[in-house]
VOPA-179702 format. One line per 8 residues: number of its first residue (from 1); their letters; for each residue x, y, z of C-alpha. Coordinates in steps of 0.001 Angstrom, whole numbers, always signed. Layout:
<recs>
NUM> a> X,Y,Z; ...
</recs>
This chain:
<recs>
1> mgqlkekl> +69724,+177970,+14435; +70680,+178153,+18092; +73960,+177172,+19141; +75492,+177535,+15112; +74107,+181175,+15532; +77768,+183320,+16385; +79847,+180391,+14414; +78220,+180697,+11304
9> tklekywi> +78074,+183642,+8635; +74680,+184794,+7056; +75745,+183101,+3633; +76617,+180108,+5562; +73357,+180261,+6863; +71667,+180597,+3626; +73948,+178131,+1657; +72628,+175800,+4885
17> lydvgnsa> +68890,+176453,+4218; +69015,+174945,+513; +69818,+171557,+2327; +66563,+172042,+4024; +64536,+173185,+1354; +65852,+170363,-872; +65912,+168003,+1614; +61941,+168202,+2253
25> fimlvsti> +61944,+166859,-1433; +64293,+164284,-1072; +62589,+162876,+1936; +59331,+162600,-264; +61408,+160570,-2300; +62779,+157747,-1; +59294,+157777,+1525; +55879,+158856,+99
33> ipiyfkni> +56599,+159227,-3039; +57681,+155597,-3899; +54514,+154008,-1444; +52081,+156531,-3630; +53543,+154707,-6637; +53453,+151574,-5707; +50117,+151551,-4719; +49043,+153200,-7978
41> aqangvsa> +51128,+150213,-9769; +49637,+147700,-7787; +46149,+148445,-7960; +46490,+148599,-11922; +48150,+145492,-11635; +51541,+145548,-11515; +53261,+142856,-9153; +55349,+144381,-6026
49> adstaywg> +58694,+142931,-7669; +58108,+145126,-10998; +56929,+148233,-9517; +60484,+148167,-6867; +61953,+147301,-10194; +60416,+150031,-12271; +60841,+152797,-9523; +64793,+151612,-9766
57> yavsistl> +64582,+151893,-13363; +63232,+155699,-12559; +65630,+156907,-10680; +68400,+155352,-12225; +67000,+156920,-15490; +67228,+160384,-13304; +70794,+159952,-12066; +72023,+158990,-15761
65> ivavlgpi> +70882,+162229,-17823; +71858,+164140,-14706; +74930,+162445,-14701; +75654,+163249,-18516; +74468,+167089,-18026; +76746,+167413,-14947; +80266,+167673,-16325; +78665,+170207,-19126
73> lgtladtk> +76888,+172035,-17360; +79169,+172866,-14101; +81862,+173396,-16631; +79660,+176371,-17851; +79297,+177437,-14511; +82016,+178354,-13623; +82175,+181180,-16227; +81782,+184268,-14225
81> gykkplft> +78089,+184722,-13647; +76726,+181317,-14795; +76239,+179717,-11452; +73368,+181541,-10155; +71282,+181743,-13297; +72042,+177398,-13717; +71178,+176541,-10144; +67617,+178547,-10404
89> lflmlgvl> +66787,+176952,-13522; +67495,+173314,-12389; +65873,+174580,-8686; +62602,+175547,-10524; +62667,+172365,-12694; +62594,+170248,-9530; +60010,+172756,-7493; +57794,+172392,-9912
97> gcaalamp> +58116,+168864,-10826; +56972,+168127,-7161; +53946,+170196,-7367; +53055,+168539,-10191; +53188,+165023,-8648; +50307,+166204,-7312; +48164,+165678,-10276; +46064,+162496,-10749
105> vswivyla> +47710,+160370,-13434; +48686,+156597,-14220; +51551,+155116,-13106; +53698,+155754,-16277; +53151,+158974,-16257; +53803,+159435,-12649; +56879,+158196,-12935; +57912,+160315,-16499
113> ifviakvg> +56894,+163373,-13697; +58982,+162059,-10812; +62320,+161645,-13580; +61772,+165539,-14302; +61642,+166126,-10700; +64490,+164517,-9832; +66466,+165890,-12787; +65497,+169200,-11042
121> vsgslify> +66499,+168479,-7831; +70082,+166397,-8646; +71312,+168993,-11214; +70971,+171911,-8653; +73082,+170513,-6022; +75743,+170311,-8708; +75896,+173569,-8513; +75025,+174133,-4737
129> dsmladvt> +78032,+171844,-3870; +80589,+173867,-5970; +79075,+177141,-3821; +80772,+175898,-704; +83684,+176859,-1763; +82265,+180386,-1974; +80423,+180573,+798; +83326,+179072,+3494
137> tdekmdyi> +86973,+178445,+4165; +88761,+175409,+4132; +89081,+175369,+7722; +85322,+175760,+7996; +84572,+172929,+4940; +83600,+169699,+7226; +81274,+171473,+9840; +79862,+173725,+7227
145> ssagfawg> +79067,+170634,+5228; +77816,+168572,+8111; +75479,+171608,+9432; +74155,+171376,+5881; +72842,+167612,+6042; +71748,+167887,+9824; +70076,+171087,+9307; +68889,+169711,+6433
153> yigscipf> +67537,+166495,+7652; +65479,+168286,+10674; +64434,+170842,+8702; +62680,+168313,+6071; +60321,+166880,+9124; +58762,+170292,+9305; +56887,+169880,+6078; +56777,+166272,+6066
161> tislalil> +55118,+165663,+9629; +52515,+168183,+8237; +52232,+165901,+5226; +52140,+162401,+7254; +49560,+163855,+9382; +47530,+164893,+6654; +47690,+161475,+4936; +47240,+159189,+8356
169> fsdkigis> +44186,+161379,+9055; +42574,+162058,+5672; +39319,+160584,+7013; +38817,+162509,+9989; +39306,+165992,+7600; +36541,+164327,+4873; +39467,+163677,+1946; +40914,+161055,+758
177> asvatgia> +44302,+159843,+897; +45209,+160304,-2411; +43909,+164286,-2050; +46080,+164538,+792; +49142,+163014,-829; +48819,+165268,-3670; +48646,+168406,-1368; +51672,+167170,+346
185> ffltaiww> +53423,+167527,-2653; +52110,+170783,-3411; +53114,+172389,+463; +56894,+170501,-485; +57407,+172819,-3184; +56478,+175827,-1849; +58581,+175127,+1272; +61034,+174356,-1055
193> liitlpll> +61202,+177653,-3045; +60459,+180008,+135; +63653,+178333,+1818; +65834,+178641,-995; +64885,+182375,-1457; +67828,+184180,+1205; +70798,+182226,-734; +69248,+183051,-4160
201> nnykqkhy> +68915,+187014,-2860; +72649,+186892,-1558; +74814,+184539,-3456; +77724,+185865,-5267; +79788,+183803,-7072; +83940,+184690,-5876; +85681,+182118,-7868; +85087,+182020,-12078
209> veaeknpv> +86300,+181735,-15207; +86539,+185166,-16869; +83479,+185188,-19450; +84605,+184288,-23392; +83369,+184511,-26571; +81034,+181313,-27161; +81053,+180103,-23565; +79252,+176779,-24058
217> gkaflrlg> +81886,+175195,-26558; +84903,+176832,-23953; +83133,+174718,-21863; +84049,+171857,-23499; +87489,+172397,-23556; +87773,+173600,-20013; +86026,+169890,-19750; +88540,+168458,-21258
225> gvfkdlqk> +91118,+170122,-19598; +89507,+168759,-16725; +90330,+165359,-17048; +93668,+166082,-18337; +94694,+167442,-14459; +92751,+164333,-12883; +95335,+162199,-14901; +97879,+164173,-13422
233> hkgilvfl> +95953,+164381,-9638; +95889,+160603,-9415; +94923,+161290,-6017; +91691,+163059,-6791; +90795,+160770,-9590; +91615,+157125,-6815; +89149,+159192,-4741; +86507,+159455,-7046
241> lafffyid> +86536,+155997,-7797; +86484,+155033,-3634; +83164,+157209,-3427; +81718,+155979,-6932; +81527,+152443,-4721; +80809,+153455,-1392; +78492,+155988,-2030; +76613,+153571,-4809
249> gvhtiism> +75703,+151344,-1651; +74565,+154874,-10; +71999,+155947,-2511; +70777,+152830,-3564; +69557,+152290,+104; +68055,+155989,+278; +66295,+155567,-2766; +65295,+151941,-2322
257> atsygkdv> +64811,+151288,+1344; +61162,+151878,+1186; +60147,+149618,-1944; +62497,+147126,+317; +60495,+147136,+2996; +57201,+146748,+1188; +58433,+143820,-346; +59302,+142174,+3005
265> gigdnqll> +56128,+142889,+4695; +56654,+146363,+6334; +53519,+148028,+7039; +52810,+151349,+5260; +52282,+153753,+8349; +55624,+151623,+9753; +57896,+153003,+6904; +56820,+156058,+7254
273> lallltqi> +57096,+156618,+10967; +60624,+154897,+10733; +62345,+156672,+8405; +60964,+160194,+10028; +62565,+158863,+13046; +65461,+158742,+10998; +66024,+161953,+9608; +65478,+162969,+13234
281> vafpcall> +68291,+160990,+14627; +70451,+162135,+11408; +70429,+165734,+13101; +72777,+165116,+16005; +74892,+162431,+14012; +75808,+164701,+11208; +76610,+167693,+13980; +78458,+165301,+15683
289> fgklskky> +80375,+163621,+12639; +81201,+167802,+11713; +82044,+168149,+15157; +84515,+165110,+15302; +86229,+166567,+12051; +88260,+168636,+14351; +89682,+166160,+16467; +89853,+163302,+13729
297> kthdlikv> +91010,+163332,+10234; +88180,+163798,+8032; +89160,+160275,+5867; +89234,+158210,+8863; +85766,+159525,+10220; +84498,+158129,+6460; +86442,+155025,+6600; +84343,+154246,+9846
305> civgyfli> +80965,+155630,+7849; +81315,+153135,+5168; +82154,+150011,+7421; +78913,+151265,+9731; +77012,+150613,+6030; +78544,+147539,+5372; +76929,+146025,+8023; +73803,+147649,+8090
313> tlfalqld> +73016,+146074,+4605; +74270,+142427,+6247; +71533,+143108,+8575; +69035,+143949,+6410; +69016,+140849,+4692; +67576,+139319,+7275; +65018,+141714,+7687; +61436,+140700,+7965
321> sawefwfl> +59490,+142707,+11092; +58199,+146436,+11834; +61271,+146641,+14582; +63910,+145292,+12715; +62983,+148069,+9934; +63124,+151116,+12700; +66462,+149760,+14502; +67742,+149411,+10777
329> avcvavfq> +66308,+153396,+10123; +68391,+154364,+13204; +71801,+152740,+12128; +71458,+154429,+8951; +70596,+157835,+10422; +74097,+157613,+12502; +76138,+157612,+9279; +73702,+159123,+6290
337> gaiqalsr> +74580,+162388,+6252; +77765,+162188,+7914; +79450,+160093,+5159; +77819,+162198,+2194; +78650,+165720,+3908; +82562,+165036,+4938; +83132,+163105,+1390; +81742,+166587,-440
345> syyaklip> +83945,+168765,+2213; +87083,+166677,+1321; +86914,+166606,-2417; +85654,+170137,-2367; +89375,+170811,-309; +91223,+168676,-2812; +90508,+170953,-5961; +91055,+174144,-7437
353> keksseyf> +88382,+176672,-6276; +88185,+178988,-9362; +87338,+175495,-10823; +84642,+174251,-8616; +81456,+173496,-10590; +83782,+171731,-13206; +85045,+169339,-11085; +81816,+169155,-8841
361> giydifgk> +80533,+167825,-12529; +82911,+165170,-12804; +82143,+164492,-8819; +78160,+163775,-9689; +79225,+161819,-12686; +81169,+159277,-10234; +77807,+159882,-7693; +75319,+159853,-10113
369> gasftgtt> +76980,+157128,-11796; +76638,+155176,-8750; +73567,+155833,-8149; +71912,+154597,-11830; +74584,+151214,-11034; +72898,+150616,-7790; +69134,+151372,-8436; +70007,+149603,-11982
377> vmgivtql> +71438,+146535,-10161; +68703,+146539,-7342; +65872,+146296,-10352; +67824,+143946,-12265; +68433,+141529,-9431; +64905,+141814,-7804; +63291,+140918,-10952; +65863,+137879,-12177
385> tgssryav> +65572,+136287,-8508; +62262,+137321,-7535; +63219,+138895,-4221; +65303,+141895,-3261; +67390,+140130,-581; +69586,+138903,-3462; +70292,+143050,-4560; +70892,+143671,-981
393> fvislmfv> +73734,+141685,-802; +75338,+142765,-4029; +75188,+146496,-3142; +77114,+145240,+347; +79905,+144233,-1978; +79941,+147595,-3084; +81381,+149127,+386; +83648,+146566,+271
401> igfvifhk> +85298,+147422,-2453; +84750,+151390,-2210; +86735,+150876,+1504; +89392,+149026,-37; +90039,+151810,-2553; +89473,+154652,-517; +92422,+153217,+2296; +94703,+153280,-843
409> ntkmikpa> +93630,+156410,-1606; +94321,+158270,+1935; +98316,+156966,+1079; +98224,+158747,-2180; +96928,+162389,-479; +99467,+164514,+732; +98650,+164973,+4780; +98689,+168860,+3862
417> isnvksy> +95496,+168679,+2124; +94037,+165529,+3684; +94262,+166776,+6765; +93034,+170030,+6932; +91373,+170331,+10384; +87471,+171771,+10499; +87874,+174937,+12698
</recs>
């Protein structure tokens, strides 16, 4: 990892590598998979607006499933010896689901397989995020979290570039575009699994609750305790509320950008290349924000990102040409990794480490609940109005609400906690 070599421990590097692995699949979710789905759907007589709506509903269903299961699984994972097995279970669900997308199926079955794969990757991230407290220190959390997103962006470009080349030049190598796309799904699944092996082999749970009889029942009891704790720690609760609104917009843009681009007339190749550029630009920007956290307060950097996203959605309202989509892709890249990484590390510094999975299960409720809300709103408004532009305007309001609540949150969190600097 180049210049980061002396700064990172082996375990920190292995943790970062999982971002490199799962980001390859997440890259497909925001690029090739929705394009492939919309082409299948439209070939079977489904309108562009309806296919965008159905895609949004599929994303919403997958996020709702994880939002419901997340808190329970997260609480169970805090039990000694449970976190790695649960992480592995959802990892394999995602990997196998990704590989299964290569099968030639109807658009409805394709969506069902996608939901399974999406539940796998989203579920694995609950346990992965909570591992942050085990692999590094409070002082390094902002930087390590940002590095994870950064290397995830640039690392995912490797399998994506191979996949993109296969699809764009499929006719020259004697295969159909659909076969090339299937190969791309399979290659991504293999990449995801292999890149994760170092973390699986070396991770050890440092912070945990001792195992007891009936761990599932105890998990429900501890989850109830976490909700009671949140009532006492209103700063954490208000942050989660703010996070719900602003991350709603972020996740919706990530999930629906490709479908929106097709709706306004951007060609498939232009969409794919622009989103590849997003990954490349996001790499240095995520690292930059990680370094800026040494000098500036984390909550101030998060505010900058929220404002940036709000301006992006306003620009997207009038988007109607390829160059504008390219420009928008670069703007998104500047803030995408930073807002997710800094939110993750900001939250990790607020919560009790021995209950990290429990609290990240709650974090996931707000994050996945936001994703469900945003993509569902996008689907409903698009179908009702016949245009996804109106839906984008509604999403822009989420950033405004999130900013206002987050600003209030910074007044409530104790300076000794919220102003922890990166090393």
